[in-house]
C-alpha positions in Angstrom: -161.2 79.2 59.8 -162.3 82.4 61.6 -165.0 84.6 60.1 -165.5 88.2 61.0 -168.0 90.9 60.3 -168.1 94.5 61.5 -171.2 96.7 61.6 -170.6 100.5 61.9 -173.1 101.4 64.6 -173.1 102.0 68.3 -171.7 98.6 68.7 -168.9 96.8 66.8 -169.4 93.0 66.3 -166.7 90.5 65.6 -167.7 86.8 65.0 -165.1 84.2 65.7 -165.3 80.4 65.6 -163.6 79.0 68.8 -163.7 75.8 70.8 -164.8 76.0 74.4 -162.5 74.0 76.7 -165.1 73.7 79.5 -168.4 72.7 77.9 -170.5 73.1 74.8 -172.5 76.2 75.6 -175.6 76.6 73.6 -176.1 80.3 74.2 -174.8 82.7 76.8 -173.7 86.3 77.1 -170.8 87.5 79.2 -169.5 91.0 79.4 -169.9 91.7 75.7 -169.5 88.2 74.5 -172.1 85.9 72.9 -171.5 82.2 72.5 -173.6 80.2 70.0 -172.5 76.6 69.7 -168.8 76.9 68.9 -169.1 80.4 67.4 -168.3 83.4 69.6 -169.5 86.9 68.9 -167.5 89.6 70.7 -168.9 93.2 70.6 -167.5 96.4 72.0 -170.0 98.6 73.7 -170.4 100.8 76.8 -170.9 98.4 79.7 -173.9 98.4 81.9 -172.6 97.2 85.2 -176.1 97.0 86.8 -177.5 95.0 83.9 -174.5 92.7 83.7 -174.6 92.0 87.4 -178.3 91.1 87.2 -177.7 89.0 84.2 -174.9 87.0 85.9 -177.2 86.3 88.8 -180.1 85.2 86.7 -178.4 83.4 83.8 -178.3 79.6 84.0 -175.0 79.6 82.2 -172.1 81.8 83.3 -168.6 81.5 82.0 -165.5 82.9 83.7 -163.0 85.3 82.1 -160.3 82.9 83.3 -159.5 80.0 80.9 -160.9 76.7 82.1 -157.4 75.1 82.3 -156.3 77.9 84.6 -159.3 77.4 86.8 -158.8 73.7 87.0 -155.1 74.0 87.8 -155.7 76.7 90.4 -158.4 74.6 92.1 -156.1 71.6 92.1 -153.3 73.5 93.7 -155.5 75.4 96.2 -157.3 72.3 97.3 -154.1 70.3 97.8 -152.4 73.1 99.8 -155.5 73.6 101.9 -155.6 70.0 103.4 -151.9 69.7 104.0 -151.8 71.6 107.4 -154.5 69.2 108.8 -152.4 66.2 107.9 -149.3 67.8 109.2 -150.7 68.5 112.6 -152.3 65.1 112.9 -148.9 63.5 112.2 -146.5 65.8 113.9 -148.5 66.7 117.1 -151.5 64.3 117.3 -152.2 65.0 121.0 -151.7 68.8 121.0 -154.8 70.9 121.9 -154.2 73.0 118.8 -154.4 69.9 116.6 -157.6 68.7 118.3 -159.2 72.1 117.8 -158.0 72.4 114.2 -159.2 68.9 113.2 -162.6 69.4 114.8 -163.3 72.4 112.5 -165.9 71.9 109.7 -164.5 74.8 107.6 -162.3 72.6 105.3 -165.2 70.4 104.4 -167.5 73.3 103.7 -164.8 75.0 101.6 -164.0 71.8 99.6 -167.7 71.1 99.1 -168.3 74.6 97.6 -165.2 74.3 95.4 -166.3 70.9 94.2 -169.8 72.1 93.4 -168.3 75.0 91.4 -166.0 72.7 89.4 -168.8 70.3 88.9 -171.0 73.0 87.5 -168.2 74.2 85.1 -167.5 70.6 83.9 -171.1 69.5 83.5 -172.3 68.9 80.0 -175.5 67.4 78.5 -173.6 64.2 78.1 -172.5 63.8 81.7 -175.4 61.7 82.9 -175.2 59.6 79.8 -171.5 58.9 80.4 -172.1 58.2 84.1 -174.9 55.6 83.5 -173.9 54.3 80.1 -175.2 50.7 80.4 -178.8 49.6 79.7 -179.1 48.9 83.4 -178.2 52.5 84.3 -174.9 51.4 85.8 -171.5 53.1 85.2 -169.2 51.6 82.6 -165.5 52.1 82.5 -165.2 53.5 78.9 -167.9 56.1 79.7 -166.2 57.1 83.0 -162.8 57.3 81.2 -164.3 59.6 78.5 -166.0 61.8 81.2 -162.7 62.3 83.0 -160.8 63.2 79.8 -161.0 67.0 80.6 -158.9 68.9 83.1 -162.0 70.5 84.7 -163.6 67.1 85.4 -160.3 65.7 86.8 -159.9 68.7 89.0 -163.4 68.2 90.4 -162.7 64.5 91.1 -159.4 65.5 92.8 -161.3 67.9 95.1 -163.8 65.1 95.8 -161.0 62.8 96.8 -159.3 65.4 99.0 -162.6 66.0 101.0 -163.3 62.3 101.4 -159.7 61.4 102.3 -159.5 64.1 104.9 -162.7 63.1 106.5 -161.5 59.5 106.7 -158.2 60.6 108.1 -160.0 62.6 110.8 -162.1 59.5 111.7 -158.9 57.4 112.0 -157.3 60.2 114.1 -160.3 60.4 116.5 -160.4 56.7 116.9 -156.7 56.6 117.7 -157.2 59.2 120.4 -160.1 57.3 121.9 -158.5 53.9 121.8 -155.0 55.2 122.5 -153.7 53.7 119.2 -150.8 55.0 117.0 -152.4 56.6 113.9 -149.7 58.7 112.4 -148.7 56.1 109.7 -152.4 55.5 108.9 -153.2 59.2 108.7 -150.3 59.7 106.3 -151.5 56.9 104.1 -155.0 58.4 104.0 -153.6 61.5 102.2 -153.0 59.7 98.9 -154.0 56.0 99.5 -157.1 56.4 101.7 -158.4 52.8 101.5 -154.9 51.5 102.5 -154.8 54.1 105.3 -158.1 52.9 106.7 -157.0 49.2 106.3 -153.7 50.1 108.1 -155.6 51.6 111.0 -157.8 48.5 111.4 -154.8 46.2 111.3 -153.0 48.5 113.8 -156.0 48.5 116.1 -156.3 44.7 116.0 -152.6 44.2 116.7 -152.7 46.7 119.6 -155.7 44.9 121.2 -154.0 41.5 120.7 -150.8 42.7 122.4 -152.7 44.2 125.3 
């Protein structure tokens, strides 16, 4: 049930009880909002842009105006679309100079790394480390990992992680194919969604090519 209270002064306060979809924020303030546990206090006042800017830079907790679900879905779509051109060029024109120049760029890995770090920050909770290392031997356990990945934000961060690692593996397969003059288009394609199978496919192709030669 929502509870509200209004004080007639220079600021108007409205207290609401809401659930945060990203994380349990103990206390933070964002553009006229104050979150305490699961209660949110929204107040209307004249904004101080300089003060708000300094606060956002210094605050350890900063929430976005965008809903967490929207951020997660946007990052998922953006990350997926960003890597597709690299796979396309490696498959369609593996020996073209444009492909070699494009694949040699470190920009996609830097961009995916920054996006992953941002999503990891948004999805991080005080329970994250406990869920990652749930056993008494500080080893991951499947139930804890399953619970940790029960939110869209965590799933989005894991997807960006996979995209970066898979693209890097595909690039290594592509470079090895150029150096050894081995067909890699099928292996690069598999790396997009089934990276371990793509790497395995490349080693099998490499072994068969050497045996034939």
